[in-house]
CHARMM internal coordinates of N, CA and C (Angstrom, degrees):
IC EDIT
DIST 1 N 1 CA 1.4314
DIST 1 CA 1 C 1.4805
ANGL 1 N 1 CA 1 C 113.06
DIST 1 C 2 N 1.2902
ANGL 1 CA 1 C 2 N 116.35
DIHE 1 N 1 CA 1 C 2 N 128.94
DIST 2 N 2 CA 1.4274
ANGL 1 C 2 N 2 CA 122.58
DIHE 1 CA 1 C 2 N 2 CA -178.88
DIST 2 CA 2 C 1.5163
ANGL 2 N 2 CA 2 C 113.38
DIHE 1 C 2 N 2 CA 2 C -70.39
DIST 2 C 3 N 1.2839
ANGL 2 CA 2 C 3 N 116.07
DIHE 2 N 2 CA 2 C 3 N 142.08
DIST 3 N 3 CA 1.5698
ANGL 2 C 3 N 3 CA 120.75
DIHE 2 CA 2 C 3 N 3 CA 175.44
DIST 3 CA 3 C 1.5208
ANGL 3 N 3 CA 3 C 104.15
DIHE 2 C 3 N 3 CA 3 C -88.66
DIST 3 C 4 N 1.4003
ANGL 3 CA 3 C 4 N 116.97
DIHE 3 N 3 CA 3 C 4 N 114.28
DIST 4 N 4 CA 1.4362
ANGL 3 C 4 N 4 CA 123.57
DIHE 3 CA 3 C 4 N 4 CA -179.88
DIST 4 CA 4 C 1.5665
ANGL 4 N 4 CA 4 C 110.73
DIHE 3 C 4 N 4 CA 4 C -88.56
DIST 4 C 5 N 1.2686
ANGL 4 CA 4 C 5 N 115.18
DIHE 4 N 4 CA 4 C 5 N 0.80
DIST 5 N 5 CA 1.5124
ANGL 4 C 5 N 5 CA 116.49
DIHE 4 CA 4 C 5 N 5 CA 177.57
DIST 5 CA 5 C 1.4755
ANGL 5 N 5 CA 5 C 116.09
DIHE 4 C 5 N 5 CA 5 C -81.25
DIST 5 C 6 N 1.3816
ANGL 5 CA 5 C 6 N 113.27
DIHE 5 N 5 CA 5 C 6 N -26.54
DIST 6 N 6 CA 1.4100
ANGL 5 C 6 N 6 CA 117.29
DIHE 5 CA 5 C 6 N 6 CA 179.49
DIST 6 CA 6 C 1.5666
ANGL 6 N 6 CA 6 C 109.18
DIHE 5 C 6 N 6 CA 6 C -130.11
DIST 6 C 7 N 1.3654
ANGL 6 CA 6 C 7 N 115.11
DIHE 6 N 6 CA 6 C 7 N 165.28
DIST 7 N 7 CA 1.4757
ANGL 6 C 7 N 7 CA 119.53
DIHE 6 CA 6 C 7 N 7 CA 169.75
DIST 7 CA 7 C 1.5920
ANGL 7 N 7 CA 7 C 104.11
DIHE 6 C 7 N 7 CA 7 C -147.22
DIST 7 C 8 N 1.3413
ANGL 7 CA 7 C 8 N 111.03
DIHE 7 N 7 CA 7 C 8 N 145.05
DIST 8 N 8 CA 1.4871
ANGL 7 C 8 N 8 CA 117.84
DIHE 7 CA 7 C 8 N 8 CA -179.69
DIST 8 CA 8 C 1.5164
ANGL 8 N 8 CA 8 C 110.52
DIHE 7 C 8 N 8 CA 8 C -73.75
DIST 8 C 9 N 1.3443
ANGL 8 CA 8 C 9 N 115.90
DIHE 8 N 8 CA 8 C 9 N 143.90
DIST 9 N 9 CA 1.4287
ANGL 8 C 9 N 9 CA 127.47
DIHE 8 CA 8 C 9 N 9 CA 177.61
DIST 9 CA 9 C 1.5352
ANGL 9 N 9 CA 9 C 115.27
DIHE 8 C 9 N 9 CA 9 C -108.78
DIST 9 C 10 N 1.2325
ANGL 9 CA 9 C 10 N 114.77
DIHE 9 N 9 CA 9 C 10 N -56.52
DIST 10 N 10 CA 1.4814
ANGL 9 C 10 N 10 CA 117.67
DIHE 9 CA 9 C 10 N 10 CA -178.52
DIST 10 CA 10 C 1.5652
ANGL 10 N 10 CA 10 C 111.05
DIHE 9 C 10 N 10 CA 10 C -158.55
DIST 10 C 11 N 1.3595
ANGL 10 CA 10 C 11 N 117.16
DIHE 10 N 10 CA 10 C 11 N 168.40
DIST 11 N 11 CA 1.3808
ANGL 10 C 11 N 11 CA 123.72
DIHE 10 CA 10 C 11 N 11 CA -178.65
DIST 11 CA 11 C 1.4490
ANGL 11 N 11 CA 11 C 106.60
DIHE 10 C 11 N 11 CA 11 C -97.40
DIST 11 C 12 N 1.4108
ANGL 11 CA 11 C 12 N 115.01
DIHE 11 N 11 CA 11 C 12 N 150.37
DIST 12 N 12 CA 1.4438
ANGL 11 C 12 N 12 CA 125.55
DIHE 11 CA 11 C 12 N 12 CA 175.95
DIST 12 CA 12 C 1.5702
ANGL 12 N 12 CA 12 C 107.85
DIHE 11 C 12 N 12 CA 12 C -126.30
DIST 12 C 13 N 1.3487
ANGL 12 CA 12 C 13 N 111.90
DIHE 12 N 12 CA 12 C 13 N 132.66
DIST 13 N 13 CA 1.5177
ANGL 12 C 13 N 13 CA 116.21
DIHE 12 CA 12 C 13 N 13 CA 178.71
DIST 13 CA 13 C 1.4938
ANGL 13 N 13 CA 13 C 110.82
DIHE 12 C 13 N 13 CA 13 C 154.00
DIST 13 C 14 N 1.2349
ANGL 13 CA 13 C 14 N 121.01
DIHE 13 N 13 CA 13 C 14 N -143.77
DIST 14 N 14 CA 1.4179
ANGL 13 C 14 N 14 CA 127.70
DIHE 13 CA 13 C 14 N 14 CA -177.74
DIST 14 CA 14 C 1.5070
ANGL 14 N 14 CA 14 C 110.37
DIHE 13 C 14 N 14 CA 14 C -115.60
DIST 14 C 15 N 1.3680
ANGL 14 CA 14 C 15 N 110.45
DIHE 14 N 14 CA 14 C 15 N 98.93
DIST 15 N 15 CA 1.4473
ANGL 14 C 15 N 15 CA 118.63
DIHE 14 CA 14 C 15 N 15 CA -175.95
DIST 15 CA 15 C 1.5219
ANGL 15 N 15 CA 15 C 110.32
DIHE 14 C 15 N 15 CA 15 C -59.73
DIST 15 C 16 N 1.3479
ANGL 15 CA 15 C 16 N 117.96
DIHE 15 N 15 CA 15 C 16 N -48.80
DIST 16 N 16 CA 1.4266
ANGL 15 C 16 N 16 CA 122.88
DIHE 15 CA 15 C 16 N 16 CA 179.05
DIST 16 CA 16 C 1.5072
ANGL 16 N 16 CA 16 C 113.49
DIHE 15 C 16 N 16 CA 16 C -44.75
DIST 16 C 17 N 1.2134
ANGL 16 CA 16 C 17 N 115.39
DIHE 16 N 16 CA 16 C 17 N -52.28
DIST 17 N 17 CA 1.4661
ANGL 16 C 17 N 17 CA 125.70
DIHE 16 CA 16 C 17 N 17 CA 177.40
DIST 17 CA 17 C 1.4396
ANGL 17 N 17 CA 17 C 117.78
DIHE 16 C 17 N 17 CA 17 C -79.06
DIST 17 C 18 N 1.3589
ANGL 17 CA 17 C 18 N 116.67
DIHE 17 N 17 CA 17 C 18 N -7.03
DIST 18 N 18 CA 1.5426
ANGL 17 C 18 N 18 CA 120.96
DIHE 17 CA 17 C 18 N 18 CA -172.54
DIST 18 CA 18 C 1.4206
ANGL 18 N 18 CA 18 C 112.56
DIHE 17 C 18 N 18 CA 18 C 60.77
DIST 18 C 19 N 1.3120
ANGL 18 CA 18 C 19 N 123.31
DIHE 18 N 18 CA 18 C 19 N 38.66
DIST 19 N 19 CA 1.4847
ANGL 18 C 19 N 19 CA 126.94
DIHE 18 CA 18 C 19 N 19 CA -172.56
DIST 19 CA 19 C 1.4608
ANGL 19 N 19 CA 19 C 105.65
DIHE 18 C 19 N 19 CA 19 C -109.63
DIST 19 C 20 N 1.3669
ANGL 19 CA 19 C 20 N 116.68
DIHE 19 N 19 CA 19 C 20 N 106.40
DIST 20 N 20 CA 1.5066
ANGL 19 C 20 N 20 CA 116.98
DIHE 19 CA 19 C 20 N 20 CA -179.23
DIST 20 CA 20 C 1.4954
ANGL 20 N 20 CA 20 C 108.17
DIHE 19 C 20 N 20 CA 20 C -98.10
DIST 20 C 21 N 1.3415
ANGL 20 CA 20 C 21 N 116.64
DIHE 20 N 20 CA 20 C 21 N 117.34
DIST 21 N 21 CA 1.4773
ANGL 20 C 21 N 21 CA 118.48
DIHE 20 CA 20 C 21 N 21 CA -178.28
DIST 21 CA 21 C 1.5697
ANGL 21 N 21 CA 21 C 108.18
DIHE 20 C 21 N 21 CA 21 C -95.98
DIST 21 C 22 N 1.2910
ANGL 21 CA 21 C 22 N 119.94
DIHE 21 N 21 CA 21 C 22 N -28.89
DIST 22 N 22 CA 1.4400
ANGL 21 C 22 N 22 CA 118.83
DIHE 21 CA 21 C 22 N 22 CA -178.06
DIST 22 CA 22 C 1.5566
ANGL 22 N 22 CA 22 C 110.25
DIHE 21 C 22 N 22 CA 22 C -149.98
DIST 22 C 23 N 1.2231
ANGL 22 CA 22 C 23 N 115.81
DIHE 22 N 22 CA 22 C 23 N 159.11
DIST 23 N 23 CA 1.5197
ANGL 22 C 23 N 23 CA 122.95
DIHE 22 CA 22 C 23 N 23 CA 171.40
DIST 23 CA 23 C 1.4867
ANGL 23 N 23 CA 23 C 109.84
DIHE 22 C 23 N 23 CA 23 C -116.09
DIST 23 C 24 N 1.2209
ANGL 23 CA 23 C 24 N 117.04
DIHE 23 N 23 CA 23 C 24 N 124.90
DIST 24 N 24 CA 1.4928
ANGL 23 C 24 N 24 CA 119.09
DIHE 23 CA 23 C 24 N 24 CA 177.68
DIST 24 CA 24 C 1.4514
ANGL 24 N 24 CA 24 C 109.54
DIHE 23 C 24 N 24 CA 24 C -82.94
DIST 24 C 25 N 1.4130
ANGL 24 CA 24 C 25 N 118.60
DIHE 24 N 24 CA 24 C 25 N 123.76
DIST 25 N 25 CA 1.4288
ANGL 24 C 25 N 25 CA 124.04
DIHE 24 CA 24 C 25 N 25 CA 173.29
DIST 25 CA 25 C 1.4634
ANGL 25 N 25 CA 25 C 112.84
DIHE 24 C 25 N 25 CA 25 C -115.55
DIST 25 C 26 N 1.3099
ANGL 25 CA 25 C 26 N 112.63
DIHE 25 N 25 CA 25 C 26 N 166.52
DIST 26 N 26 CA 1.5600
ANGL 25 C 26 N 26 CA 118.14
DIHE 25 CA 25 C 26 N 26 CA 179.81
DIST 26 CA 26 C 1.5773
ANGL 26 N 26 CA 26 C 104.65
DIHE 25 C 26 N 26 CA 26 C -139.28
DIST 26 C 27 N 1.2680
ANGL 26 CA 26 C 27 N 110.98
DIHE 26 N 26 CA 26 C 27 N 146.12
DIST 27 N 27 CA 1.5340
ANGL 26 C 27 N 27 CA 117.33
DIHE 26 CA 26 C 27 N 27 CA 179.32
DIST 27 CA 27 C 1.4811
ANGL 27 N 27 CA 27 C 109.11
DIHE 26 C 27 N 27 CA 27 C -94.31
DIST 27 C 28 N 1.3434
ANGL 27 CA 27 C 28 N 117.70
DIHE 27 N 27 CA 27 C 28 N -175.35
DIST 28 N 28 CA 1.4818
ANGL 27 C 28 N 28 CA 121.72
DIHE 27 CA 27 C 28 N 28 CA -176.11
DIST 28 CA 28 C 1.4905
ANGL 28 N 28 CA 28 C 108.34
DIHE 27 C 28 N 28 CA 28 C -75.88
DIST 28 C 29 N 1.3021
ANGL 28 CA 28 C 29 N 122.66
DIHE 28 N 28 CA 28 C 29 N -14.15
DIST 29 N 29 CA 1.5129
ANGL 28 C 29 N 29 CA 128.03
DIHE 28 CA 28 C 29 N 29 CA 174.24
DIST 29 CA 29 C 1.4940
ANGL 29 N 29 CA 29 C 113.56
DIHE 28 C 29 N 29 CA 29 C -89.52
DIST 29 C 30 N 1.4133
ANGL 29 CA 29 C 30 N 120.34
DIHE 29 N 29 CA 29 C 30 N -1.33
DIST 30 N 30 CA 1.3832
ANGL 29 C 30 N 30 CA 121.02
DIHE 29 CA 29 C 30 N 30 CA -176.73
DIST 30 CA 30 C 1.5446
ANGL 30 N 30 CA 30 C 116.41
DIHE 29 C 30 N 30 CA 30 C 84.18
DIST 30 C 31 N 1.3372
ANGL 30 CA 30 C 31 N 116.61
DIHE 30 N 30 CA 30 C 31 N 7.10
DIST 31 N 31 CA 1.5129
ANGL 30 C 31 N 31 CA 116.99
DIHE 30 CA 30 C 31 N 31 CA 174.81
DIST 31 CA 31 C 1.4315
ANGL 31 N 31 CA 31 C 114.62
DIHE 30 C 31 N 31 CA 31 C -83.99
DIST 31 C 32 N 1.1935
ANGL 31 CA 31 C 32 N 122.31
DIHE 31 N 31 CA 31 C 32 N 132.80
DIST 32 N 32 CA 1.4445
ANGL 31 C 32 N 32 CA 130.95
DIHE 31 CA 31 C 32 N 32 CA -176.42
DIST 32 CA 32 C 1.5283
ANGL 32 N 32 CA 32 C 113.39
DIHE 31 C 32 N 32 CA 32 C -96.71
DIST 32 C 33 N 1.3173
ANGL 32 CA 32 C 33 N 111.44
DIHE 32 N 32 CA 32 C 33 N 149.47
DIST 33 N 33 CA 1.4165
ANGL 32 C 33 N 33 CA 113.71
DIHE 32 CA 32 C 33 N 33 CA 179.10
DIST 33 CA 33 C 1.6617
ANGL 33 N 33 CA 33 C 105.55
DIHE 32 C 33 N 33 CA 33 C -161.84
DIST 33 C 34 N 1.4100
ANGL 33 CA 33 C 34 N 112.80
DIHE 33 N 33 CA 33 C 34 N 131.95
DIST 34 N 34 CA 1.4647
ANGL 33 C 34 N 34 CA 113.67
DIHE 33 CA 33 C 34 N 34 CA 179.96
DIST 34 CA 34 C 1.4975
ANGL 34 N 34 CA 34 C 107.58
DIHE 33 C 34 N 34 CA 34 C -90.85
DIST 34 C 35 N 1.3321
ANGL 34 CA 34 C 35 N 113.30
DIHE 34 N 34 CA 34 C 35 N 140.06
DIST 35 N 35 CA 1.4210
ANGL 34 C 35 N 35 CA 121.73
DIHE 34 CA 34 C 35 N 35 CA 176.96
DIST 35 CA 35 C 1.5662
ANGL 35 N 35 CA 35 C 112.52
DIHE 34 C 35 N 35 CA 35 C -126.00
DIST 35 C 36 N 1.3288
ANGL 35 CA 35 C 36 N 118.26
DIHE 35 N 35 CA 35 C 36 N 143.34
DIST 36 N 36 CA 1.3880
ANGL 35 C 36 N 36 CA 118.81
DIHE 35 CA 35 C 36 N 36 CA 173.29
DIST 36 CA 36 C 1.5622
ANGL 36 N 36 CA 36 C 111.77
DIHE 35 C 36 N 36 CA 36 C -63.67
DIST 36 C 37 N 1.3448
ANGL 36 CA 36 C 37 N 119.38
DIHE 36 N 36 CA 36 C 37 N 149.64
DIST 37 N 37 CA 1.4391
ANGL 36 C 37 N 37 CA 120.09
DIHE 36 CA 36 C 37 N 37 CA -176.63
DIST 37 CA 37 C 1.4765
ANGL 37 N 37 CA 37 C 115.17
DIHE 36 C 37 N 37 CA 37 C -54.23
DIST 37 C 38 N 1.2719
ANGL 37 CA 37 C 38 N 124.55
DIHE 37 N 37 CA 37 C 38 N -35.23
DIST 38 N 38 CA 1.4201
ANGL 37 C 38 N 38 CA 125.54
DIHE 37 CA 37 C 38 N 38 CA -179.46
DIST 38 CA 38 C 1.5414
ANGL 38 N 38 CA 38 C 110.98
DIHE 37 C 38 N 38 CA 38 C -69.93
DIST 38 C 39 N 1.2537
ANGL 38 CA 38 C 39 N 118.45
DIHE 38 N 38 CA 38 C 39 N -35.04
DIST 39 N 39 CA 1.4344
ANGL 38 C 39 N 39 CA 126.10
DIHE 38 CA 38 C 39 N 39 CA 174.20
DIST 39 CA 39 C 1.5788
ANGL 39 N 39 CA 39 C 111.21
DIHE 38 C 39 N 39 CA 39 C -65.07
DIST 39 C 40 N 1.3555
ANGL 39 CA 39 C 40 N 111.56
DIHE 39 N 39 CA 39 C 40 N -41.48
DIST 40 N 40 CA 1.5132
ANGL 39 C 40 N 40 CA 118.61
DIHE 39 CA 39 C 40 N 40 CA 177.73
DIST 40 CA 40 C 1.4731
ANGL 40 N 40 CA 40 C 113.86
DIHE 39 C 40 N 40 CA 40 C -58.13
DIST 40 C 41 N 1.3851
ANGL 40 CA 40 C 41 N 109.66
DIHE 40 N 40 CA 40 C 41 N -46.39
DIST 41 N 41 CA 1.4183
ANGL 40 C 41 N 41 CA 118.55
DIHE 40 CA 40 C 41 N 41 CA 178.52
DIST 41 CA 41 C 1.5443
ANGL 41 N 41 CA 41 C 116.65
DIHE 40 C 41 N 41 CA 41 C -68.62
DIST 41 C 42 N 1.3986
ANGL 41 CA 41 C 42 N 114.48
DIHE 41 N 41 CA 41 C 42 N -41.73
DIST 42 N 42 CA 1.3938
ANGL 41 C 42 N 42 CA 117.29
DIHE 41 CA 41 C 42 N 42 CA -175.88
DIST 42 CA 42 C 1.5201
ANGL 42 N 42 CA 42 C 108.78
DIHE 41 C 42 N 42 CA 42 C -75.01
DIST 42 C 43 N 1.2605
ANGL 42 CA 42 C 43 N 121.57
DIHE 42 N 42 CA 42 C 43 N -19.34
DIST 43 N 43 CA 1.4874
ANGL 42 C 43 N 43 CA 124.56
DIHE 42 CA 42 C 43 N 43 CA 174.10
DIST 43 CA 43 C 1.5958
ANGL 43 N 43 CA 43 C 112.72
DIHE 42 C 43 N 43 CA 43 C -84.78
DIST 43 C 44 N 1.2821
ANGL 43 CA 43 C 44 N 116.62
DIHE 43 N 43 CA 43 C 44 N -5.25
DIST 44 N 44 CA 1.4842
ANGL 43 C 44 N 44 CA 119.47
DIHE 43 CA 43 C 44 N 44 CA 179.78
DIST 44 CA 44 C 1.4434
ANGL 44 N 44 CA 44 C 112.25
DIHE 43 C 44 N 44 CA 44 C 66.13
DIST 44 C 45 N 1.2486
ANGL 44 CA 44 C 45 N 120.85
DIHE 44 N 44 CA 44 C 45 N 36.21
DIST 45 N 45 CA 1.5943
ANGL 44 C 45 N 45 CA 122.53
DIHE 44 CA 44 C 45 N 45 CA -179.26
DIST 45 CA 45 C 1.5113
ANGL 45 N 45 CA 45 C 103.43
DIHE 44 C 45 N 45 CA 45 C -81.28
DIST 45 C 46 N 1.3720
ANGL 45 CA 45 C 46 N 117.05
DIHE 45 N 45 CA 45 C 46 N 143.14
DIST 46 N 46 CA 1.3344
ANGL 45 C 46 N 46 CA 128.61
DIHE 45 CA 45 C 46 N 46 CA 177.16
DIST 46 CA 46 C 1.5295
ANGL 46 N 46 CA 46 C 111.39
DIHE 45 C 46 N 46 CA 46 C -112.46
DIST 46 C 47 N 1.2702
ANGL 46 CA 46 C 47 N 124.96
DIHE 46 N 46 CA 46 C 47 N 156.48
DIST 47 N 47 CA 1.5691
ANGL 46 C 47 N 47 CA 124.23
DIHE 46 CA 46 C 47 N 47 CA -6.41
DIST 47 CA 47 C 1.5658
ANGL 47 N 47 CA 47 C 107.56
DIHE 46 C 47 N 47 CA 47 C -73.24
DIST 47 C 48 N 1.3107
ANGL 47 CA 47 C 48 N 108.86
DIHE 47 N 47 CA 47 C 48 N 177.71
DIST 48 N 48 CA 1.5484
ANGL 47 C 48 N 48 CA 117.66
DIHE 47 CA 47 C 48 N 48 CA 169.96
DIST 48 CA 48 C 1.5391
ANGL 48 N 48 CA 48 C 108.82
DIHE 47 C 48 N 48 CA 48 C -50.04
DIST 48 C 49 N 1.2825
ANGL 48 CA 48 C 49 N 115.26
DIHE 48 N 48 CA 48 C 49 N 126.90
DIST 49 N 49 CA 1.5069
ANGL 48 C 49 N 49 CA 118.57
DIHE 48 CA 48 C 49 N 49 CA -177.20
DIST 49 CA 49 C 1.4773
ANGL 49 N 49 CA 49 C 109.65
DIHE 48 C 49 N 49 CA 49 C -59.66
DIST 49 C 50 N 1.3273
ANGL 49 CA 49 C 50 N 127.40
DIHE 49 N 49 CA 49 C 50 N -31.39
DIST 50 N 50 CA 1.3413
ANGL 49 C 50 N 50 CA 130.89
DIHE 49 CA 49 C 50 N 50 CA -179.82
DIST 50 CA 50 C 1.4797
ANGL 50 N 50 CA 50 C 114.70
DIHE 49 C 50 N 50 CA 50 C -61.77
DIST 50 C 51 N 1.3872
ANGL 50 CA 50 C 51 N 118.34
DIHE 50 N 50 CA 50 C 51 N -13.85
DIST 51 N 51 CA 1.4014
ANGL 50 C 51 N 51 CA 122.39
DIHE 50 CA 50 C 51 N 51 CA 179.90
DIST 51 CA 51 C 1.4104
ANGL 51 N 51 CA 51 C 114.50
DIHE 50 C 51 N 51 CA 51 C -100.34
DIST 51 C 52 N 1.4178
ANGL 51 CA 51 C 52 N 115.93
DIHE 51 N 51 CA 51 C 52 N -4.90
DIST 52 N 52 CA 1.5041
ANGL 51 C 52 N 52 CA 119.80
DIHE 51 CA 51 C 52 N 52 CA 178.46
DIST 52 CA 52 C 1.4095
ANGL 52 N 52 CA 52 C 113.46
DIHE 51 C 52 N 52 CA 52 C -78.95
DIST 52 C 53 N 1.4297
ANGL 52 CA 52 C 53 N 117.27
DIHE 52 N 52 CA 52 C 53 N 152.18
DIST 53 N 53 CA 1.4846
ANGL 52 C 53 N 53 CA 120.19
DIHE 52 CA 52 C 53 N 53 CA 175.12
DIST 53 CA 53 C 1.4785
ANGL 53 N 53 CA 53 C 113.56
DIHE 52 C 53 N 53 CA 53 C -70.84
DIST 53 C 54 N 1.2870
ANGL 53 CA 53 C 54 N 119.15
DIHE 53 N 53 CA 53 C 54 N 167.43
DIST 54 N 54 CA 1.4879
ANGL 53 C 54 N 54 CA 124.27
DIHE 53 CA 53 C 54 N 54 CA 174.38
DIST 54 CA 54 C 1.5743
ANGL 54 N 54 CA 54 C 109.58
DIHE 53 C 54 N 54 CA 54 C -85.11
DIST 54 C 55 N 1.2140
ANGL 54 CA 54 C 55 N 115.45
DIHE 54 N 54 CA 54 C 55 N 144.12
DIST 55 N 55 CA 1.5047
ANGL 54 C 55 N 55 CA 120.28
DIHE 54 CA 54 C 55 N 55 CA 178.68
DIST 55 CA 55 C 1.4565
ANGL 55 N 55 CA 55 C 117.19
DIHE 54 C 55 N 55 CA 55 C -46.90
DIST 55 C 56 N 1.4293
ANGL 55 CA 55 C 56 N 113.69
DIHE 55 N 55 CA 55 C 56 N -46.25
DIST 56 N 56 CA 1.4465
ANGL 55 C 56 N 56 CA 116.44
DIHE 55 CA 55 C 56 N 56 CA 178.16
DIST 56 CA 56 C 1.5978
ANGL 56 N 56 CA 56 C 117.07
DIHE 55 C 56 N 56 CA 56 C -64.54
DIST 56 C 57 N 1.3479
ANGL 56 CA 56 C 57 N 111.15
DIHE 56 N 56 CA 56 C 57 N -28.66
DIST 57 N 57 CA 1.5015
ANGL 56 C 57 N 57 CA 111.81
DIHE 56 CA 56 C 57 N 57 CA 175.79
DIST 57 CA 57 C 1.5210
ANGL 57 N 57 CA 57 C 111.63
DIHE 56 C 57 N 57 CA 57 C -72.07
DIST 57 C 58 N 1.2603
ANGL 57 CA 57 C 58 N 119.46
DIHE 57 N 57 CA 57 C 58 N -33.63
DIST 58 N 58 CA 1.4259
ANGL 57 C 58 N 58 CA 124.78
DIHE 57 CA 57 C 58 N 58 CA 172.36
DIST 58 CA 58 C 1.5755
ANGL 58 N 58 CA 58 C 112.98
DIHE 57 C 58 N 58 CA 58 C -58.83
DIST 58 C 59 N 1.3434
ANGL 58 CA 58 C 59 N 109.31
DIHE 58 N 58 CA 58 C 59 N -47.41
DIST 59 N 59 CA 1.5212
ANGL 58 C 59 N 59 CA 117.26
DIHE 58 CA 58 C 59 N 59 CA -177.90
DIST 59 CA 59 C 1.5613
ANGL 59 N 59 CA 59 C 110.06
DIHE 58 C 59 N 59 CA 59 C -65.02
DIST 59 C 60 N 1.3663
ANGL 59 CA 59 C 60 N 113.87
DIHE 59 N 59 CA 59 C 60 N -42.46
DIST 60 N 60 CA 1.4509
ANGL 59 C 60 N 60 CA 122.26
DIHE 59 CA 59 C 60 N 60 CA -177.57
DIST 60 CA 60 C 1.5197
ANGL 60 N 60 CA 60 C 107.00
DIHE 59 C 60 N 60 CA 60 C -65.62
DIST 60 C 61 N 1.3467
ANGL 60 CA 60 C 61 N 120.08
DIHE 60 N 60 CA 60 C 61 N -42.82
DIST 61 N 61 CA 1.4750
ANGL 60 C 61 N 61 CA 120.69
DIHE 60 CA 60 C 61 N 61 CA -178.88
DIST 61 CA 61 C 1.6184
ANGL 61 N 61 CA 61 C 109.59
DIHE 60 C 61 N 61 CA 61 C -69.76
DIST 61 C 62 N 1.2508
ANGL 61 CA 61 C 62 N 120.01
DIHE 61 N 61 CA 61 C 62 N -32.58
DIST 62 N 62 CA 1.4568
ANGL 61 C 62 N 62 CA 120.71
DIHE 61 CA 61 C 62 N 62 CA -179.81
DIST 62 CA 62 C 1.5342
ANGL 62 N 62 CA 62 C 109.33
DIHE 61 C 62 N 62 CA 62 C -70.41
DIST 62 C 63 N 1.3943
ANGL 62 CA 62 C 63 N 118.00
DIHE 62 N 62 CA 62 C 63 N -32.27
DIST 63 N 63 CA 1.3956
ANGL 62 C 63 N 63 CA 118.52
DIHE 62 CA 62 C 63 N 63 CA 179.03
DIST 63 CA 63 C 1.4266
ANGL 63 N 63 CA 63 C 113.51
DIHE 62 C 63 N 63 CA 63 C -75.13
DIST 63 C 64 N 1.3046
ANGL 63 CA 63 C 64 N 122.20
DIHE 63 N 63 CA 63 C 64 N -23.61
DIST 64 N 64 CA 1.4299
ANGL 63 C 64 N 64 CA 133.07
DIHE 63 CA 63 C 64 N 64 CA -175.58
DIST 64 CA 64 C 1.6203
ANGL 64 N 64 CA 64 C 109.13
DIHE 63 C 64 N 64 CA 64 C -83.87
DIST 64 C 65 N 1.2890
ANGL 64 CA 64 C 65 N 114.03
DIHE 64 N 64 CA 64 C 65 N -10.37
DIST 65 N 65 CA 1.4997
ANGL 64 C 65 N 65 CA 117.29
DIHE 64 CA 64 C 65 N 65 CA -174.54
DIST 65 CA 65 C 1.5942
ANGL 65 N 65 CA 65 C 105.96
DIHE 64 C 65 N 65 CA 65 C -78.71
DIST 65 C 66 N 1.2913
ANGL 65 CA 65 C 66 N 112.10
DIHE 65 N 65 CA 65 C 66 N 131.07
DIST 66 N 66 CA 1.4862
ANGL 65 C 66 N 66 CA 115.79
DIHE 65 CA 65 C 66 N 66 CA -179.71
DIST 66 CA 66 C 1.6157
ANGL 66 N 66 CA 66 C 108.85
DIHE 65 C 66 N 66 CA 66 C -64.97
DIST 66 C 67 N 1.2457
ANGL 66 CA 66 C 67 N 111.26
DIHE 66 N 66 CA 66 C 67 N 139.70
DIST 67 N 67 CA 1.5321
ANGL 66 C 67 N 67 CA 117.92
DIHE 66 CA 66 C 67 N 67 CA 175.36
DIST 67 CA 67 C 1.4157
ANGL 67 N 67 CA 67 C 116.78
DIHE 66 C 67 N 67 CA 67 C -83.78
DIST 67 C 68 N 1.2799
ANGL 67 CA 67 C 68 N 118.69
DIHE 67 N 67 CA 67 C 68 N 130.19
DIST 68 N 68 CA 1.5480
ANGL 67 C 68 N 68 CA 122.41
DIHE 67 CA 67 C 68 N 68 CA -178.66
DIST 68 CA 68 C 1.4715
ANGL 68 N 68 CA 68 C 114.27
DIHE 67 C 68 N 68 CA 68 C -93.04
END
COOR INIT
IC SEED 1 N 1 CA 1 C
IC BUILD
């Protein structure tokens, strides 16, 4: 059963070594919380954490956005 209170946002860890230490989640109020991968899976949070982007990729993409 999927946990509808949270959803995964991005991966935290060492991208070069493919070492995921935490998965950043957000609740329906916009509050964020990092969870260890086993907690993420146990709680049934979606999407599958292995499909999420790495935090540094999101930061890099946001810096590359043109400013208006």
